[in-house]
C-alpha positions as CSV (number, residue, x, y, z in Angstrom):
1,M,28.5,-18.1,-8.9
2,A,30.4,-16.6,-11.9
3,T,28.8,-13.7,-13.7
4,S,29.0,-13.2,-17.4
5,L,30.3,-9.9,-18.9
6,G,26.9,-9.4,-20.5
7,A,25.1,-9.3,-17.2
8,N,23.1,-6.2,-16.2
9,R,25.7,-5.0,-13.7
10,Y,28.2,-4.6,-16.6
11,N,25.8,-3.6,-19.4
12,R,24.9,0.0,-18.7
13,Q,22.4,0.1,-21.5
14,N,20.1,-2.1,-19.4
15,W,20.4,0.2,-16.4
16,E,17.1,1.9,-15.6
17,E,16.7,5.6,-15.4
18,S,13.4,7.3,-14.5
19,D,12.0,10.7,-13.5
20,F,9.3,9.7,-11.0
21,P,8.6,6.4,-9.1
22,I,5.6,4.2,-9.3
23,L,4.0,4.4,-5.9
24,C,0.6,3.7,-4.2
25,Q,-1.3,6.4,-2.3
26,T,-0.3,4.9,1.1
27,C,3.4,5.1,0.4
28,L,3.2,8.5,-1.2
29,G,1.5,10.0,1.9
30,D,-1.1,12.6,2.3
31,N,1.2,15.7,1.8
32,P,0.6,17.1,-1.8
33,Y,3.9,19.1,-1.5
34,I,6.1,16.2,-0.9
35,R,9.9,16.5,-1.5
36,M,12.0,13.6,-2.9
37,T,15.6,13.0,-3.4
38,K,16.7,11.3,-6.6
39,E,19.8,9.2,-7.0
40,K,20.6,7.7,-10.4
41,F,21.7,4.1,-10.3
42,G,21.8,4.3,-6.5
43,K,21.1,0.6,-5.8
44,E,20.4,-2.7,-7.5
45,C,16.9,-4.0,-7.8
46,K,16.2,-6.6,-5.2
47,I,14.5,-8.8,-7.9
48,C,16.5,-8.5,-11.1
49,D,19.7,-7.1,-9.7
50,R,19.8,-4.2,-12.1
51,P,20.9,-0.7,-11.0
52,F,18.0,1.7,-11.1
53,T,17.1,5.2,-10.0
54,V,16.4,5.3,-6.2
55,F,13.9,7.8,-4.8
56,R,13.7,8.7,-1.1
57,W,11.1,10.8,0.7
58,C,9.2,11.2,4.0
59,P,5.4,10.6,3.6
60,G,4.3,12.8,6.5
61,A,4.9,14.0,10.0
62,R,6.1,11.4,12.5
63,M,6.6,8.9,9.7
64,R,9.7,7.1,8.6
65,F,11.6,7.8,5.4
66,K,10.8,5.5,2.6
67,K,12.6,4.6,-0.7
68,T,12.0,2.5,-3.8
69,E,13.1,-1.2,-3.5
70,V,12.5,-2.6,-7.0
71,C,12.9,-1.2,-10.5
72,Q,10.0,0.1,-12.6
73,T,10.2,-2.9,-15.0
74,C,9.6,-5.4,-12.2
75,A,6.9,-3.2,-10.8
76,K,5.1,-3.0,-14.2
77,L,5.2,-6.7,-14.7
78,K,3.2,-7.3,-11.5
79,N,1.3,-3.9,-11.4
80,I,2.7,-3.2,-7.9
81,C,4.2,-0.4,-5.9
82,Q,7.9,0.0,-6.0
83,T,8.1,0.3,-2.2
84,C,5.6,-1.9,-0.5
85,L,5.1,-4.4,-3.5
86,L,1.3,-4.3,-3.1
87,D,-1.1,-4.2,-6.0
88,L,-1.8,-0.6,-7.2
89,E,-5.5,-1.2,-7.8
90,Y,-6.6,-3.3,-4.8
91,G,-3.8,-2.7,-2.3
92,L,-3.4,-6.5,-1.7
93,P,-0.3,-8.8,-1.8
94,I,0.4,-10.5,-5.1
95,Q,-0.4,-13.9,-3.8
96,T,-3.9,-12.8,-2.7
97,R,-4.6,-11.0,-5.9
98,D,-3.5,-13.9,-8.1
99,F,-5.6,-16.3,-6.1
100,A,-8.7,-14.1,-6.4
101,L,-8.3,-13.5,-10.1
102,G,-7.5,-17.2,-10.8
103,L,-4.0,-16.4,-12.2
104,Q,-1.3,-19.0,-12.3
105,N,2.1,-18.3,-10.8
106,Q,4.2,-16.7,-13.5
107,D,7.4,-18.6,-14.1
108,I,9.8,-15.7,-13.9
109,P,13.4,-17.0,-14.3
110,R,15.6,-16.5,-11.3
111,S,19.0,-17.2,-12.8
112,D,21.1,-14.2,-13.9
113,V,21.3,-14.9,-17.7
114,N,17.7,-16.0,-18.1
115,K,16.5,-13.1,-15.9
116,E,18.3,-10.6,-18.1
117,Y,16.8,-12.1,-21.3
118,Y,13.3,-12.1,-19.8
119,T,13.7,-8.5,-18.6
120,Q,14.7,-7.3,-22.1
121,N,11.7,-9.0,-23.8
122,M,9.3,-7.6,-21.2
123,E,10.7,-4.1,-21.7
124,R,10.0,-4.3,-25.4
125,E,6.4,-5.4,-24.6
126,I,6.0,-2.5,-22.2
127,A,7.4,0.0,-24.8
128,N,4.6,-1.0,-27.2
129,T,1.8,-0.2,-24.7
130,D,0.5,3.2,-23.6
131,G,1.1,2.5,-20.0
132,T,-2.5,2.6,-18.9
133,V,-3.0,-1.2,-18.9
134,A,-0.9,-3.7,-17.0
135,V,1.2,-6.0,-19.0
136,G,1.4,-9.8,-18.8
137,S,-1.2,-12.0,-17.3
138,V,-2.4,-9.3,-14.9
139,G,-3.7,-7.1,-17.8
140,K,-5.4,-10.1,-19.4
141,A,-7.1,-11.2,-16.2
142,Q,-10.9,-11.5,-15.9
143,A,-13.2,-9.2,-14.0
144,P,-12.6,-8.9,-10.2
145,S,-14.4,-11.6,-8.2
146,D,-16.4,-11.0,-5.0
147,I,-13.7,-12.2,-2.7
148,L,-11.3,-9.7,-4.3
149,V,-13.7,-6.8,-3.9
150,R,-14.3,-7.9,-0.3
151,M,-10.6,-7.8,0.6
152,A,-9.6,-4.8,-1.5
153,R,-8.5,-1.7,0.4
154,T,-10.4,1.4,-0.8
155,T,-8.7,4.0,1.4
156,P,-5.0,4.6,2.2
157,Y,-3.5,3.0,5.2
158,Y,-1.1,5.5,6.6
159,K,-0.4,3.5,9.7
160,R,1.9,1.4,7.6
161,N,4.3,4.4,7.4
162,R,5.0,4.6,11.1
163,P,8.6,4.5,12.3
164,H,10.1,1.2,13.4
165,I,10.3,0.2,17.1
166,C,13.2,1.7,19.1
167,S,15.5,-1.2,20.0
168,F,17.2,0.9,22.8
169,W,13.8,1.6,24.4
170,V,13.0,-2.2,24.4
171,K,16.3,-2.7,26.3
172,G,15.5,0.3,28.6
173,E,18.5,2.3,27.3
174,C,16.9,5.0,25.2
175,K,17.7,8.5,26.5
176,R,16.1,10.6,23.8
177,G,12.6,10.6,25.2
178,E,10.0,12.3,23.0
179,E,12.8,13.4,20.6
180,C,13.4,9.8,19.6
181,P,12.3,9.3,15.9
182,Y,11.4,5.7,16.6
183,R,8.4,4.2,18.3
184,H,8.4,3.4,22.0
185,E,6.2,0.3,21.9
186,K,6.6,-3.3,22.8
187,P,7.5,-5.5,19.8
188,T,5.3,-8.3,18.6
189,D,5.8,-11.9,19.3
190,P,8.9,-13.2,17.5
191,D,7.1,-16.5,16.8
192,D,4.4,-14.5,14.9
193,P,4.6,-15.4,11.1
194,L,4.1,-11.7,10.2
195,S,7.4,-10.9,11.8
196,D,9.3,-12.9,9.2
197,Q,8.6,-11.5,5.7
198,N,10.7,-11.8,2.6
199,I,10.6,-9.4,-0.2
200,K,11.2,-12.0,-2.9
201,D,8.5,-14.3,-1.5
202,R,6.0,-11.4,-1.7
203,Y,7.0,-10.5,-5.3
204,Y,6.8,-14.1,-6.6
205,G,3.6,-14.8,-4.6
206,I,4.7,-17.7,-2.5
207,N,4.8,-18.3,1.3
208,D,3.6,-14.8,2.0
209,P,2.3,-14.7,5.6
210,V,0.3,-11.5,5.0
211,A,-1.5,-13.1,2.1
212,D,-2.3,-16.2,4.1
213,K,-3.8,-14.1,6.9
214,L,-6.0,-12.1,4.5
215,L,-7.3,-15.2,2.7
216,R,-8.0,-17.0,6.0
217,R,-9.9,-13.9,7.3
218,A,-11.9,-13.7,4.1
219,N,-13.0,-17.3,4.3
220,E,-14.0,-16.9,7.9
221,S,-16.1,-13.9,7.2
222,I,-17.9,-15.8,4.4
223,D,-18.7,-18.6,6.7
224,Q,-20.0,-16.3,9.4
225,E,-22.3,-14.5,6.9
226,A,-23.8,-17.8,5.6
227,V,-27.5,-17.7,6.3
228,K,-29.4,-20.6,7.9
229,P,-32.7,-21.5,6.3
230,P,-35.8,-20.9,8.5
231,E,-37.7,-23.8,9.9
232,D,-40.9,-22.7,8.1
233,R,-40.8,-24.5,4.8
234,T,-43.4,-22.2,3.2
235,I,-40.9,-19.3,3.2
236,S,-39.2,-18.9,-0.2
237,T,-38.4,-15.2,-0.1
238,L,-34.9,-13.6,0.2
239,Y,-34.2,-10.1,1.6
240,I,-31.7,-8.1,-0.4
241,G,-30.4,-5.0,1.4
242,G,-28.1,-2.1,0.5
243,L,-29.4,-1.6,-3.1
244,G,-29.0,2.1,-3.6
245,E,-30.2,4.0,-6.6
246,A,-28.1,2.4,-9.2
247,I,-29.6,-1.2,-8.8
248,D,-33.1,-1.8,-10.1
249,E,-35.4,-4.8,-10.5
250,D,-33.8,-5.9,-13.8
251,D,-30.4,-6.2,-12.2
252,L,-31.7,-8.4,-9.5
253,R,-33.6,-10.6,-12.0
254,N,-30.6,-11.0,-14.2
255,H,-28.6,-12.3,-11.2
256,F,-31.2,-14.6,-9.5
257,Y,-32.8,-16.2,-12.5
258,Q,-29.9,-18.6,-12.7
259,F,-31.0,-20.3,-9.5
260,G,-34.6,-21.0,-10.5
261,E,-37.9,-19.6,-11.4
262,I,-38.7,-16.3,-9.8
263,R,-42.3,-15.6,-8.7
264,S,-42.0,-11.9,-7.9
265,I,-39.5,-9.2,-7.1
266,N,-40.6,-6.3,-4.9
267,V,-38.2,-3.3,-4.7
268,V,-38.7,-0.9,-1.7
269,G,-36.9,2.3,-2.8
270,K,-37.3,4.2,0.4
271,Q,-35.5,1.5,2.4
272,N,-33.0,0.5,-0.3
273,C,-34.0,-3.1,-0.1
274,A,-35.9,-5.7,-2.2
275,F,-37.6,-9.0,-1.7
276,V,-37.1,-11.9,-4.2
277,Q,-39.6,-14.7,-4.0
278,F,-38.9,-18.1,-5.7
279,T,-41.5,-20.6,-6.7
280,K,-39.7,-23.5,-4.9
281,R,-38.0,-23.6,-1.5
282,S,-35.0,-25.6,-2.8
283,E,-34.3,-22.9,-5.4
284,A,-34.4,-20.2,-2.7
285,E,-32.0,-22.2,-0.5
286,H,-29.6,-22.6,-3.4
287,A,-29.7,-18.8,-4.2
288,A,-29.1,-18.0,-0.5
289,Q,-26.1,-20.4,-0.3
290,K,-24.4,-19.0,-3.4
291,S,-25.2,-15.3,-2.8
292,A,-24.9,-14.7,1.0
293,G,-21.7,-12.7,1.5
294,R,-20.8,-12.9,-2.2
295,L,-23.4,-10.9,-4.0
296,L,-21.8,-8.0,-5.9
297,L,-23.8,-5.9,-8.4
298,K,-22.5,-2.8,-10.2
299,G,-19.5,-2.7,-7.8
300,K,-21.7,-2.7,-4.7
301,R,-21.8,-5.4,-2.1
302,L,-25.3,-6.4,-1.1
303,V,-26.7,-8.2,1.9
304,V,-28.7,-11.4,1.4
305,R,-30.9,-12.8,4.2
306,W,-34.1,-14.9,4.5
307,G,-37.4,-13.1,4.6
308,K,-40.1,-13.5,7.2
309,S,-43.7,-14.6,6.6
310,Q,-46.4,-12.0,7.0
311,Q,-48.5,-14.3,9.2
312,S,-45.8,-14.7,11.8
313,G,-45.2,-10.9,11.8
314,R,-48.9,-10.1,12.4
315,K,-49.1,-12.7,15.1
316,D,-46.1,-11.4,16.9
317,G,-47.2,-7.8,16.6
318,G,-50.9,-8.2,17.4
319,D,-50.9,-10.7,20.2
320,K,-48.3,-8.8,22.1
321,G,-50.3,-5.6,22.4
322,E,-53.5,-7.4,23.5
323,S,-51.9,-9.7,26.0
324,S,-49.8,-6.9,27.7
325,K,-52.9,-4.9,28.7
326,G,-54.1,-7.3,31.4
327,Q,-50.8,-8.7,32.3
328,Q,-49.3,-7.9,35.7
329,F,-45.6,-7.9,36.2
330,D,-43.6,-8.9,39.3
331,P,-42.1,-6.0,41.2
332,V,-38.5,-5.3,40.6
333,P,-36.4,-5.8,43.8
334,G,-34.4,-2.8,45.0
335,L,-36.8,-0.1,43.8
336,P,-38.4,2.3,46.3
337,G,-42.1,1.9,47.0
338,A,-45.0,4.3,46.4
339,L,-45.0,7.6,48.4
340,P,-47.8,7.9,51.1
341,M,-50.7,10.3,50.7
342,P,-50.5,13.7,52.6
343,S,-53.6,12.7,54.7
344,A,-51.8,9.7,56.0
345,V,-48.9,11.7,57.4
346,G,-50.8,14.8,58.5
347,G,-51.8,13.8,62.0
348,G,-48.7,15.0,63.9
349,P,-48.3,18.3,65.6
350,G,-47.1,21.3,63.6
351,H,-48.6,20.1,60.3
352,Y,-51.2,22.0,58.4
353,Y,-53.3,19.0,57.9
354,G,-53.2,18.0,61.5
355,N,-53.4,20.2,64.6
356,Q,-54.0,23.8,63.4
357,Q,-53.2,25.4,66.8
358,Q,-49.5,24.4,66.8
359,K,-47.7,25.5,63.7
360,N,-44.2,25.3,62.4
361,Y,-43.6,28.6,60.7
362,L,-40.3,27.5,59.3
363,E,-42.2,25.5,56.7
364,P,-43.9,27.1,53.7
365,P,-47.7,27.5,54.1
366,P,-50.1,25.6,51.8
367,P,-51.5,27.5,48.8
368,G,-54.4,29.8,49.6
369,T,-53.5,30.5,53.3
370,V,-51.1,33.4,52.9
371,P,-52.8,36.7,54.2
372,M,-53.4,39.5,51.8
373,P,-51.4,42.8,52.1
374,G,-52.9,45.1,54.7
375,Q,-54.5,42.4,56.8
376,D,-53.5,41.8,60.4
377,G,-53.2,38.4,61.8
378,G,-51.4,35.3,60.7
379,V,-52.5,32.1,59.0
380,M,-56.0,30.9,60.0
381,G,-56.2,33.6,62.8
382,V,-53.0,32.6,64.5
383,V,-50.4,35.4,65.0
384,P,-46.9,34.2,64.3
385,P,-44.3,34.8,67.0
386,T,-41.9,37.7,66.6
387,I,-38.4,36.6,65.7
388,A,-35.6,38.6,67.5
389,P,-32.7,40.0,65.5
390,P,-29.5,38.1,65.6
391,V,-27.1,38.8,68.4
392,M,-24.1,40.8,67.4
393,M,-20.5,40.0,68.3
394,M,-18.7,43.1,69.6
395,P,-15.4,44.1,68.2
396,P,-12.4,43.4,70.5
397,G,-11.6,46.3,72.9
398,Y,-14.8,48.2,72.4
399,P,-15.7,50.3,75.6
400,G,-19.3,50.9,76.7
401,P,-22.6,49.2,76.3
402,A,-23.3,47.1,73.2
403,P,-24.7,49.3,70.3
404,N,-28.1,48.5,69.1
405,M,-27.2,47.7,65.5
406,P,-28.1,44.6,63.6
407,V,-24.7,44.1,61.9
408,H,-21.2,45.2,62.7
409,Y,-18.9,46.4,60.0
410,P,-15.2,46.9,60.7
411,S,-15.3,50.2,58.9
412,Q,-17.7,51.5,61.7
413,N,-15.1,50.9,64.5
414,P,-14.8,54.3,66.3
415,H,-11.1,53.6,67.0
416,R,-10.4,53.4,63.2
417,M,-12.5,56.5,62.3
418,G,-10.8,59.9,62.1
419,S,-11.6,62.6,64.7
């Protein structure tokens, strides 16, 4: 395709020069003393094909080097990071963010001449702003919806900065071992949609597999959190959990009054919960259907469930205690039985509770039968037998009779002692 002489690659006045990149916290890394290399007009932007200043850095230890991929003008138009092309405020792909905010796909021209004209007009609009508010339709968008807050990433995800998989290790030919800067892991399935991502599809918000996965997961979580109405038709109370100190009764009333007439609102401050009771069951069902998994007040996500009737709670708690007193349970198989009483096993010889004439003095006596100091005789008038000292083993080559000593020590050998 022929390129006009007025295109960006020939018009140096449209080339972009910057002092610092526009990055998210994840791409920047956790090191506050990061070092970057700066190259003026190092590469062309992958969206508008304009040369721009390229920055390159390492976000942390055992991480791969990262660099900017698009120019700052394209990044400001979408309010995205220059490296990962994710939203700077929510950390989500452009397709997911635009769907949650209800934004229409911006018709950004893709031809060279129209792209140059559109970029120049947007640069003038950006120059008239203070840089704190996003330009275009993103800055004019409405307040964030509940599904956007649900999917938003509030903390950095540094796992995204890991090195790529070593292709030599996959083939079994990597000889670097632990010194290899790449990951030694098995690759994902090549048929996985996440393995085929295009930077232009992510920027324009079309056919992004990551965005499709996030939207599908969000819809599944909403369906799982949907509450089922109880069978008792008299229950018209909803349980609201996770209030905190910032949410009071007026905030709950301002939200739930749209579903019907409210009979009472009981806020339990110690447990950070509240109970909203409606006058009609149909109104409570409508409120539970619209609020379960979607309720967001003052930036905090709340839990919505059906309440329980007080009569059922008293019945469950009171009857269980009374009925368990006289109830007998079946024995659990495999557990040992009860131990026998001492009188049942004390009839044999040598036991203190059986025959007192024959004793086993190797067992400890029962309490109260040990003789006091200075008294002769044994237990219950029986004198215990005298235990002979242990027999000694004589040292090898010792002449004469065996010495009358209880223990032999090698140092007492007369052949080893000096004269």
